[in-house]
N, C-alpha and C positions, 0 to 999 in steps of 0.2 A: 578785257581779256588780260590778264597776269601771267607774265611769261618769266619764269626764272631759268636762266642757263647755268648749270653746273659742270664740274669736270675739274680735270688736274689743270694746274697752271700751264700754260702754253698749248692748250687744246683749242683755242680759238674762240673762246666765248665773247670776248669784246668784238673780234672781227665780224664773227657771225650774228652777233646781237645787233649790230648796225645795219646788217642786211636785212635780218628779219623786221627789225622796226620800220624800216624804209618801205619794205614790201606791204606791211600791215597798216601803214601810216600811225604808228604807236611812237611814243618817246621812248628813248633808250638811254639807260642809265648803267655805270660801271661802279659798282659797289666799292672796290678799291680807290677809285678816283673821288667818289663822295667821302670816304673816310680821310684821305688826305686832305681834301678841301676843309672839311670840320676841324681836323686836328692841326690844321697849317703845318704839315709835316709829311714827309715821305713814309710809305709803309715800312721801310728799311730803318729809318730813324725812329718810328714807333716801336718796333721789335727791340731795338737795340737800346733805346732809351728807358722804355715803359715795360717791356716784356710782352711775350705772347698772350698771356691771360688778359692783360689790358686790351690788348688788340682786339681779341676775340668778343670782350664784353662790348666794345664800341662797334664792331662788325655787326654783332646781333641786334644791337640798339637801332643803328642805322637800317638795316635789314628789316626789323619789325616796323619802322616808321612807313614802310609801304603799304601797311594794311589800310591806310586811309586813301590811297591811290586806286583809281578805277581800271586803268588801261595802261601797260607799259611793257618794255622788255627790261629785264635787269641781269646783267652780266655778274655773277657772283665771283669772290674769290675762290681759289681751288680748295680751301679747307672749309668755307663758310657752312657746306652742308654737314660737316662733322662735329659740330660743336653746338650745344645749348638748344638741342632738339630743333635746329634750324630747318632740317630736312623735312621733318614733321609738319613744322608751321608751314613751309612754302606749299608742301602737298596739299595742305588745307585751304590755303590761299589762292592757289592758281594752278598753272600748268608747270610741272618741272620737266626740263629737258637735259638729259646728260649727253654733253658731248665727249663721246667715248674714243678718244683718239689713240694711236698706237704709242708704245712707249718710244719706238724709234724716232717718230715723228716729233714727239714732245721733245725728247733729248736734243734732236738736231735743232729746234726752235729755241731751245733755252740755253745753248751753249754759248750764245752771244749776249745773253740777257742775265748772266748770273749775279752781277753785281748789283743789279735792282731788285733781286729776288732773296728776302732774307733767309728762307729756308735752304737754299742751295749755293749762297754765294760763296761758303768756304769749302765746298765739295770739288775735289780735283775733277778735271775734265773727264778722266779716264774712269771715274767712280761714279759720274753722274747718271749713267743709265741704271746701273744697278740700285742707287739710292732711290730713283724714281720709280722704278719697278716695285721696291718695298714700299715707298709711300702710297703707290696706287692699290697694292693689296691691303693695305691698313684702311684705305678710304673706300674701297669699293663696297663694303657693307652699307655705307651711307649712301653712296651714289645709286646703288640699287634699290634703297629702301621705297618701295610704292612709287617708283620712278613713272611718270607719265609716258615719256618718250624717249628712246635712246638714238643717238645718231652718230654714225660713223662719219667723220668730215673729210675723209679721204677715199 
């Protein structure tokens, strides 16, 4: 069984992924952690030194390497489903689960993590909620694309 967890940053993909993997006795992977290990650099450093385009290429390459695996839970990055036909690929490979958390909860969670999040690190605290709302509106079309399961985590 291949389970891909998708959703906005801060929606709880890594946290819930560990719980699901434990219950189902599957291996759990975090796509961002795999990228950092391969690149020997943080996501923030990859974005700032090599750019988002490079990051998305590496992200897709590592994601697609899971075609050789049989059973796992994979917590993807917030934008992974939105580039390079990744959502279509994940839907064909396994079960996609969208963690559709509210903007209020996501904003609350991310306020203290902004420095580690390249897309929001320069957003003012009082503008974060509106930024995330707009980002979710852009990404919803991908998150909803033939999704197998939608989960509200709160």
